[in-house]
Backbone as a printed PyTorch tensor [residue, N CA C, xyz], in Angstrom:
tensor([[[-19.7120,   6.5340,  -4.4470],
         [-19.4610,   5.9420,  -4.1790],
         [-19.3930,   4.6930,  -3.5150]],

        [[-19.8850,   3.6990,  -3.8740],
         [-20.1900,   2.6120,  -2.3080],
         [-19.3080,   2.4650,  -1.3130]],

        [[-19.8560,   2.3380,  -0.2730],
         [-18.3770,   2.0300,   0.9890],
         [-18.2720,   3.2580,   1.7370]],

        [[-18.5080,   4.1400,   1.2120],
         [-18.0080,   5.4840,   2.1840],
         [-19.5080,   5.7700,   3.2630]],

        [[-19.2520,   6.1200,   4.2250],
         [-20.5940,   6.4940,   4.6160],
         [-20.0170,   7.6780,   6.4150]],

        [[-20.9380,   8.1000,   6.7130],
         [-20.3080,   9.1060,   7.3310],
         [-21.4340,   8.7460,   8.9770]],

        [[-20.4240,   8.4690,  10.4130],
         [-21.2800,   8.2290,  10.9990],
         [-21.1710,   9.0380,  12.0170]],

        [[-22.1000,   9.2060,  13.0950],
         [-21.8170,  10.2980,  14.0800],
         [-21.5630,   8.9870,  15.5890]],

        [[-20.5530,   9.5030,  16.6380],
         [-20.2680,   7.9390,  17.2650],
         [-19.7990,   9.1470,  19.1220]],

        [[-20.4550,   8.3110,  19.8270],
         [-20.0720,   9.1730,  21.1850],
         [-18.7960,   8.0940,  21.2740]],

        [[-18.0800,   8.4530,  22.0550],
         [-16.4180,   8.1630,  22.4570],
         [-16.1870,   8.3670,  23.7270]],

        [[-15.5860,   7.0140,  24.3260],
         [-15.2800,   7.5220,  25.7330],
         [-13.7240,   7.2620,  25.9430]],

        [[-12.8930,   7.9300,  25.9500],
         [-11.3400,   8.1020,  25.9480],
         [-10.4060,   8.4900,  26.8590]],

        [[ -9.6940,   7.1900,  27.1770],
         [ -8.7550,   7.2780,  28.7170],
         [ -7.7080,   7.8970,  28.2210]],

        [[ -7.2140,   8.8770,  28.8940],
         [ -6.2940,   9.7100,  28.7920],
         [ -5.1880,   9.0300,  30.6910]],

        [[ -3.7860,   9.1820,  30.0290],
         [ -2.9030,   9.6450,  31.3540],
         [ -2.8040,  10.6410,  31.8340]],

        [[ -2.5740,  10.6950,  33.5240],
         [ -2.6580,  12.0620,  34.1730],
         [ -1.7920,  13.0560,  33.4360]],

        [[ -0.4060,  12.7560,  32.8330],
         [  0.4660,  13.2150,  32.9170],
         [  0.4320,  13.9650,  31.0310]],

        [[ -1.0910,  13.5980,  30.4740],
         [ -1.5480,  14.2800,  29.2780],
         [ -2.4710,  15.6170,  30.0060]],

        [[ -2.6840,  15.3810,  30.8760],
         [ -3.9510,  16.7290,  31.4130],
         [ -3.3120,  18.2030,  31.4010]],

        [[ -2.3820,  18.2140,  31.2060],
         [ -1.8050,  19.5900,  30.2560],
         [ -2.3060,  20.7070,  29.7590]],

        [[ -2.1650,  19.5080,  28.4570],
         [ -3.2340,  19.9690,  27.1500],
         [ -4.0410,  18.6410,  26.6940]],

        [[ -5.1670,  18.8190,  27.1870],
         [ -5.9560,  17.6830,  27.0760],
         [ -6.4780,  17.3680,  25.2390]],

        [[ -7.0440,  18.5810,  24.7420],
         [ -7.2310,  18.5230,  23.5150],
         [ -5.9030,  18.0680,  22.6200]],

        [[ -4.8200,  18.6720,  22.7910],
         [ -3.8060,  18.0360,  21.6640],
         [ -3.4490,  16.7480,  21.8320]],

        [[ -3.8330,  16.1090,  23.0610],
         [ -3.4100,  14.8880,  23.5190],
         [ -4.8460,  13.9210,  22.7830]],

        [[ -5.6690,  14.2810,  22.6930],
         [ -6.7720,  13.7490,  22.1200],
         [ -6.9270,  13.7470,  20.4540]],

        [[ -6.4280,  14.6380,  20.0870],
         [ -5.5880,  14.5810,  18.5510],
         [ -4.9930,  13.9270,  18.3310]],

        [[ -3.8250,  13.8730,  19.2850],
         [ -2.8790,  12.8820,  19.1040],
         [ -3.0560,  11.3110,  19.2320]],

        [[ -4.1520,  11.2650,  20.1340],
         [ -4.7900,   9.4690,  19.9930],
         [ -5.4280,   9.2390,  18.6110]],

        [[ -6.5030,  10.2770,  18.7860],
         [ -7.1110,  10.1980,  16.8600],
         [ -6.5000,  10.2040,  16.3200]],

        [[ -5.4720,  10.4110,  15.8710],
         [ -4.8130,  10.8100,  14.8830],
         [ -3.8270,   9.2260,  14.1580]],

        [[ -3.6120,   8.7770,  15.5320],
         [ -3.1300,   7.7970,  14.9630],
         [ -3.9150,   6.5880,  14.3060]],

        [[ -5.6980,   6.9530,  14.2510],
         [ -6.5530,   6.0890,  13.8910],
         [ -6.5250,   5.6770,  11.9640]],

        [[ -6.3720,   6.9060,  11.4710],
         [ -7.0940,   7.2250,  10.0250],
         [ -6.2380,   6.1800,   9.3620]],

        [[ -6.5860,   5.4060,   8.3220],
         [ -6.0710,   4.6750,   7.0090],
         [ -5.3820,   3.1210,   7.6410]],

        [[ -6.1970,   3.0530,   8.9280],
         [ -6.0150,   1.6070,   9.1750],
         [ -7.1920,   0.9080,   9.6420]],

        [[ -7.7900,  -0.2110,   9.3020],
         [ -9.0340,  -1.1300,   9.2630],
         [ -9.2140,  -1.1160,  10.8770]],

        [[-10.5240,  -0.4850,  11.6060],
         [-10.5430,  -0.7690,  13.0130],
         [-11.8520,  -1.7700,  13.5090]],

        [[-11.5970,  -2.3620,  13.7460],
         [-13.2700,  -3.5550,  14.4270],
         [-14.1850,  -2.5990,  14.3610]],

        [[-13.9780,  -1.2760,  15.8210],
         [-14.8040,  -0.9920,  16.5260],
         [-15.9690,  -0.4160,  15.7070]],

        [[-14.9070,   0.6940,  14.3670],
         [-16.0040,   1.1570,  13.7320],
         [-16.3320,   0.4910,  12.1710]],

        [[-15.8240,  -0.7000,  12.0810],
         [-16.0740,  -1.7400,  11.0970],
         [-15.8880,  -1.2850,   9.8370]],

        [[-14.5930,  -0.7360,   9.7840],
         [-13.7200,  -0.2010,   8.5740],
         [-12.6730,   0.8680,   8.8180]],

        [[-12.6140,   1.2540,   7.6320],
         [-11.0130,   2.3440,   7.8090],
         [-11.7580,   3.8230,   8.0300]],

        [[-10.8160,   4.4440,   9.0450],
         [-11.3880,   6.0050,   9.5320],
         [-10.5740,   6.6690,   8.5820]],

        [[-11.0650,   7.6680,   8.1270],
         [-10.4680,   8.8680,   6.8380],
         [-10.5850,  10.1180,   7.3100]],

        [[-11.5290,  10.4560,   8.2530],
         [-11.6000,  11.6320,   8.8620],
         [-12.7170,  11.7980,   9.5070]],

        [[-12.1970,  12.7230,  10.7770],
         [-12.6150,  12.7380,  11.7580],
         [-13.1750,  14.3850,  12.0860]],

        [[-13.9970,  14.8580,  12.9490],
         [-14.3800,  15.9680,  13.8500],
         [-14.7480,  15.5330,  15.1280]],

        [[-14.0320,  16.1200,  15.9830],
         [-14.8610,  15.6290,  17.4480],
         [-14.8590,  16.6680,  18.2140]],

        [[-15.8080,  16.8580,  19.5170],
         [-16.1680,  17.6770,  20.2870],
         [-15.9180,  16.7650,  22.0430]],

        [[-16.0020,  17.9390,  22.6040],
         [-15.1670,  17.3720,  23.8310],
         [-16.5600,  17.6040,  24.6460]],

        [[-17.4200,  16.8340,  25.2320],
         [-18.8440,  17.0120,  25.9760],
         [-18.5760,  17.2630,  27.6050]],

        [[-17.3600,  16.5310,  27.7160],
         [-17.3970,  16.7830,  29.2500],
         [-16.5770,  17.9880,  29.5190]],

        [[-16.8720,  18.7940,  30.7140],
         [-15.6440,  20.0070,  31.2210],
         [-15.0700,  19.5270,  32.3330]],

        [[-15.1000,  18.5570,  32.8010],
         [-14.5660,  17.8580,  34.0130],
         [-14.4090,  16.5850,  33.8380]],

        [[-13.3970,  15.8970,  33.8060],
         [-13.0450,  14.5950,  33.4760],
         [-13.3200,  13.3320,  34.7190]],

        [[-13.5400,  12.0890,  35.0660],
         [-13.6000,  11.4860,  35.7250],
         [-12.5040,  10.7410,  35.8450]],

        [[-11.6400,  10.5340,  37.1100],
         [-10.9240,  10.0610,  37.1660],
         [-10.7000,   8.3670,  37.7690]],

        [[-10.0470,   7.5860,  37.1290],
         [-10.6680,   6.1970,  37.4870],
         [ -9.3160,   5.4690,  38.1490]],

        [[-10.0740,   4.8360,  39.2330],
         [ -9.0750,   4.2170,  40.2260],
         [ -8.6040,   2.8990,  40.0440]],

        [[ -7.4150,   2.6050,  40.4050],
         [ -6.4450,   1.5170,  39.9720],
         [ -5.1170,   1.6630,  40.0840]],

        [[ -4.5750,   0.7710,  39.5090],
         [ -2.8680,   1.1430,  39.5680],
         [ -2.2520,   2.2020,  39.1800]],

        [[ -2.9450,   2.2930,  37.6900],
         [ -2.7490,   3.4350,  36.9760],
         [ -3.7160,   4.2690,  36.5890]],

        [[ -3.7650,   5.2330,  37.6550],
         [ -5.0500,   5.6690,  37.4220],
         [ -5.0190,   6.6430,  36.0490]],

        [[ -5.8250,   6.7660,  35.3830],
         [ -6.3830,   7.4710,  34.1000],
         [ -7.9790,   8.4470,  34.2520]],

        [[ -8.1020,   9.2440,  33.4720],
         [ -9.2070,   9.8310,  33.5390],
         [-10.1950,   9.3280,  32.2000]],

        [[-11.0340,   9.3130,  32.3450],
         [-11.9130,   9.4990,  31.0800],
         [-12.8080,  10.6220,  30.7730]],

        [[-12.7140,  10.7470,  29.3230],
         [-13.3660,  11.8610,  28.2160],
         [-14.5370,  11.3920,  27.7640]],

        [[-15.7240,  11.7590,  27.7510],
         [-16.8470,  11.7830,  26.7410],
         [-16.6990,  12.4960,  25.5070]],

        [[-16.6120,  11.7380,  24.4640],
         [-16.1350,  12.7400,  23.4010],
         [-17.4220,  12.5460,  22.0750]],

        [[-17.8040,  13.7520,  21.1710],
         [-19.0430,  13.3350,  20.0530],
         [-17.9500,  13.5650,  18.9590]],

        [[-18.0850,  13.0590,  18.2110],
         [-17.3000,  12.6930,  16.9550],
         [-18.5660,  12.1440,  15.7410]],

        [[-18.1340,  12.8390,  14.7450],
         [-18.5210,  12.6200,  13.2890],
         [-17.0840,  12.3730,  12.3200]],

        [[-17.1800,  10.8700,  11.9260],
         [-16.5720,   9.9900,  11.4480],
         [-16.5240,   9.5150,   9.9910]],

        [[-16.0170,   9.7850,   8.9550],
         [-16.0610,   9.7480,   7.7320],
         [-15.3150,   8.3310,   7.4760]],

        [[-16.0880,   6.9260,   7.2870],
         [-15.7670,   5.7910,   7.1070],
         [-15.7860,   4.9280,   5.8330]],

        [[-14.4610,   4.1420,   5.6880],
         [-14.5650,   3.4830,   4.3280],
         [-14.9610,   2.0120,   4.7400]],

        [[-16.0600,   1.2150,   4.5920],
         [-15.8870,  -0.2400,   5.0290],
         [-16.5230,  -1.2180,   3.5800]],

        [[-15.6500,  -1.2460,   2.6260],
         [-16.1250,  -2.1560,   1.8200],
         [-16.7020,  -3.4840,   2.0830]],

        [[-17.4490,  -3.9490,   1.1600],
         [-18.2390,  -5.3950,   1.3380],
         [-18.2250,  -6.3850,   0.3590]],

        [[-18.2260,  -7.2540,   0.3780],
         [-18.0200,  -8.4530,  -1.3650],
         [-19.0800,  -7.4970,  -1.8450]],

        [[-18.7900,  -8.0860,  -3.3980],
         [-19.8150,  -7.4760,  -4.2580],
         [-20.1850,  -5.9460,  -4.6110]],

        [[-19.6310,  -5.3380,  -3.8990],
         [-19.7260,  -3.7500,  -3.5810],
         [-18.8200,  -2.9710,  -5.0220]],

        [[-19.6170,  -2.1140,  -5.6470],
         [-18.7010,  -1.5240,  -6.5610],
         [-18.2820,  -0.1740,  -6.1930]],

        [[-16.7640,  -0.2600,  -6.4700],
         [-15.6580,   0.4820,  -5.9320],
         [-14.9040,   1.3010,  -7.1040]],

        [[-14.3420,   2.2930,  -7.5130],
         [-13.6720,   2.9490,  -8.5150],
         [-12.6020,   3.0770,  -8.0700]],

        [[-11.1860,   2.6850,  -8.9640],
         [-10.1490,   3.2150,  -8.4540],
         [ -9.3940,   3.4150,  -9.6830]],

        [[ -7.8750,   3.4680,  -9.7490],
         [ -7.2660,   3.9140, -10.8080],
         [ -6.5750,   2.8630, -10.9050]],

        [[ -6.1630,   2.5660, -12.0410],
         [ -5.3850,   1.7270, -12.4100],
         [ -3.6600,   1.5000, -12.1920]],

        [[ -2.7360,   0.4640, -11.5520],
         [ -1.0560,   1.1320, -11.5660],
         [ -0.6840,  -0.0440, -11.9010]],

        [[ -0.8170,  -0.7830, -11.9100],
         [ -0.3240,  -2.1630, -12.8320],
         [ -1.0830,  -3.0660, -13.8100]],

        [[ -0.9170,  -3.3630, -14.6620],
         [ -1.1130,  -4.5700, -15.4420],
         [ -0.9750,  -6.1180, -15.9170]],

        [[ -0.8400,  -6.9470, -15.8890],
         [ -0.3680,  -8.0690, -16.3030],
         [ -1.6620,  -8.9910, -17.0610]],

        [[ -0.8800,  -9.6250, -17.3320],
         [ -1.9020, -11.2640, -18.0160],
         [ -3.3090, -11.6190, -16.9330]],

        [[ -2.6840, -11.4890, -15.7850],
         [ -3.4540, -12.4370, -14.4960],
         [ -4.4910, -11.9710, -13.6670]],

        [[ -3.9770, -10.0770, -13.9350],
         [ -4.2910,  -9.1800, -12.9940],
         [ -4.2980,  -7.8800, -13.3850]],

        [[ -5.4420,  -7.2170, -12.7830],
         [ -5.0600,  -5.4820, -12.7100],
         [ -5.1490,  -4.8620, -11.5190]],

        [[ -4.4180,  -3.8500, -11.1410],
         [ -3.8000,  -3.7360, -10.0880],
         [ -4.7040,  -2.3520, -10.1270]],

        [[ -5.0350,  -2.3810,  -8.5540],
         [ -5.8460,  -0.6940,  -8.5180],
         [ -5.5300,  -0.3490,  -7.6160]],

        [[ -5.5100,   0.9340,  -7.1370],
         [ -5.5600,   1.8280,  -6.0920],
         [ -6.9050,   2.5370,  -6.1410]],

        [[ -7.7090,   2.3570,  -4.6500],
         [ -9.0620,   2.8090,  -4.5730],
         [ -8.8940,   3.7880,  -3.6360]],

        [[ -9.2710,   5.2180,  -3.6290],
         [ -9.3380,   6.4930,  -2.9510],
         [ -7.9120,   6.7390,  -2.5700]],

        [[ -7.2280,   6.7130,  -3.1370],
         [ -5.7760,   7.2860,  -2.8190],
         [ -4.6820,   6.1810,  -1.6760]],

        [[ -5.1630,   5.2780,  -1.2950],
         [ -4.8430,   4.7020,  -0.1500],
         [ -4.6800,   3.2080,  -0.1390]],

        [[ -6.0080,   2.7430,  -0.6280],
         [ -5.7600,   1.3600,  -0.7610],
         [ -5.9420,   0.2670,  -1.9620]],

        [[ -5.1590,  -0.8480,  -1.8560],
         [ -4.6340,  -1.5090,  -3.0310],
         [ -6.1120,  -2.3510,  -3.1760]],

        [[ -6.1680,  -2.7570,  -4.1840],
         [ -6.9570,  -3.9160,  -5.1260],
         [ -6.2620,  -4.8190,  -5.7260]],

        [[ -7.2260,  -5.7340,  -6.0010],
         [ -6.1020,  -6.9010,  -7.3110],
         [ -7.8200,  -7.4780,  -8.1760]],

        [[ -7.6930,  -7.1230,  -9.1190],
         [ -9.1370,  -7.8470,  -9.8400],
         [ -7.7490,  -8.7630, -10.6440]],

        [[ -8.5060,  -9.9850, -10.6390],
         [ -8.1480, -11.5820, -10.8350],
         [ -8.3640, -12.0810, -12.1810]],

        [[ -7.7140, -12.6530, -13.0240],
         [ -8.1360, -13.0840, -14.2590],
         [ -9.6130, -14.1050, -14.2500]],

        [[ -9.6040, -14.5760, -13.4360],
         [-11.2720, -15.2230, -13.2480],
         [-12.7130, -14.1700, -12.8850]],

        [[-11.9110, -12.9630, -12.7990],
         [-12.9740, -11.8150, -12.2580],
         [-12.6190, -10.4750, -13.5760]],

        [[-11.8780, -10.8020, -14.1670],
         [-12.0730,  -9.7830, -15.4430],
         [-13.4570, -10.5520, -16.9960]],

        [[-14.0230,  -9.3010, -17.0770],
         [-14.9790,  -9.9350, -17.7290],
         [-14.8150, -10.2560, -19.2730]],

        [[-15.4410, -11.5770, -19.6960],
         [-14.5280, -12.2950, -20.9600],
         [-14.9770, -11.5120, -22.1100]],

        [[-14.9130, -10.3610, -22.2060],
         [-14.9310,  -9.5090, -23.1460],
         [-13.5580,  -8.5750, -23.6520]],

        [[-12.8160,  -8.6070, -22.0020],
         [-11.5090,  -8.2910, -22.5160],
         [-10.3340,  -8.9520, -22.5380]],

        [[ -9.3050,  -8.4100, -23.5390],
         [ -8.2120,  -9.6560, -24.2940],
         [ -6.9030,  -8.8480, -23.8200]],

        [[ -6.0900,  -9.6180, -23.4830],
         [ -5.1910,  -8.7250, -23.2370],
         [ -4.3300,  -8.6100, -24.2130]],

        [[ -3.5200,  -7.6030, -24.3780],
         [ -2.6100,  -7.4540, -25.3340],
         [ -1.3740,  -6.4130, -25.1330]],

        [[ -0.1300,  -6.6420, -25.9330],
         [  0.6210,  -4.9680, -25.3280],
         [  0.8560,  -4.8930, -26.8770]],

        [[  0.6700,  -3.1200, -26.9270],
         [  0.6620,  -2.5050, -27.8490],
         [  1.8370,  -1.4400, -27.7530]],

        [[  2.8300,  -1.8910, -28.7000],
         [  3.7860,  -0.4830, -28.6060],
         [  4.4670,  -0.5690, -27.1230]],

        [[  4.3440,  -1.6470, -26.9110],
         [  5.4740,  -1.9300, -25.4690],
         [  4.2360,  -1.5060, -24.4090]],

        [[  3.1840,  -1.4190, -24.5210],
         [  2.3470,  -0.9410, -23.1760],
         [  0.9140,  -1.9020, -23.2150]],

        [[  0.9020,  -2.6220, -21.8510],
         [  0.1960,  -3.6860, -21.5880],
         [ -1.3170,  -2.9290, -21.6530]],

        [[ -2.3580,  -3.8580, -21.7450],
         [ -3.8900,  -3.0110, -22.0820],
         [ -5.0230,  -4.1860, -22.2300]],

        [[ -5.9290,  -4.3700, -21.4640],
         [ -6.9510,  -4.7850, -21.5080],
         [ -8.0180,  -4.2230, -22.5820]],

        [[ -8.1600,  -5.0190, -23.7950],
         [ -8.8740,  -4.0770, -24.7950],
         [-10.2170,  -5.0600, -25.1570]],

        [[-11.3920,  -4.2930, -25.0690],
         [-12.7310,  -4.7520, -25.4310],
         [-12.7190,  -5.6810, -26.6120]],

        [[-13.4800,  -6.6540, -26.8040],
         [-13.6230,  -7.1760, -27.9110],
         [-14.3800,  -6.6290, -29.4700]],

        [[-15.4690,  -5.9090, -28.3740],
         [-16.5570,  -5.5150, -28.9420],
         [-16.6130,  -3.8940, -29.2400]],

        [[-16.2950,  -3.1630, -28.1190],
         [-15.8590,  -1.5440, -28.3010],
         [-14.4850,  -1.6890, -28.6860]],

        [[-13.8820,  -1.2530, -29.8620],
         [-12.2170,  -1.1030, -30.0560],
         [-11.8600,   0.5150, -29.3930]],

        [[-12.3060,   1.2120, -28.6230],
         [-12.1640,   2.5260, -27.8150],
         [-11.8950,   1.8810, -26.3820]],

        [[-12.8120,   0.3740, -25.6200],
         [-13.0260,   0.6410, -24.7830],
         [-11.3410,  -0.1580, -23.9840]],

        [[-10.6730,   0.3930, -23.4940],
         [ -9.5140,  -0.4060, -23.3570],
         [ -9.2830,  -0.0560, -22.0260]],

        [[ -8.3520,  -0.9840, -20.8720],
         [ -8.1270,  -0.9460, -19.4990],
         [ -6.6400,  -1.0460, -19.6220]],

        [[ -5.7790,   0.4470, -19.4180],
         [ -4.3840,   0.6420, -19.2940],
         [ -4.0560,   1.0350, -18.1170]],

        [[ -2.9470,   1.3310, -17.6110],
         [ -2.1210,   2.1880, -16.3260],
         [ -2.4420,   3.4650, -16.4830]],

        [[ -3.1990,   4.0570, -15.6870],
         [ -3.7870,   5.6580, -15.2870],
         [ -5.2490,   5.4110, -15.7140]],

        [[ -6.2670,   4.6850, -16.0040],
         [ -6.9610,   4.3690, -16.3770],
         [ -7.9090,   4.2530, -14.7660]],

        [[ -9.1490,   4.9000, -14.9750],
         [ -9.8110,   4.8380, -13.7480],
         [-10.8140,   4.0990, -14.1230]],

        [[-11.3940,   2.6960, -13.0100],
         [-12.1570,   1.8910, -13.5130],
         [-12.6850,   1.6070, -12.1820]]])
């Protein structure tokens, strides 16, 4: 699927001295807050990461609140969709005006009536909403379909 990419990143993480007792757990806790949220630094949504600590000794920063900095090497799996990119997802809701889709199990997308191909006609069949193709009778979009 388009939009998924793997990136190697050199990160610099600042930790409070109170976190120095268990540095690896503190790093994982900080990184654990990043997945499934858009991050401008990564230009996408972080899905997964693998991190290695490069420094054996941390550098203490001077200031009012002293922190120490650690250099990290990370492999990141990012989801960064762009306009006109092809994505696939599972249909979760249909209406005459739109198709609601879940992409990669966490991201919501909506296809509005203007963007639904003209070949599809909205119908209700046996109390089930669907979009049926005018040219191919077996080509239907209904709740649960992967598109």
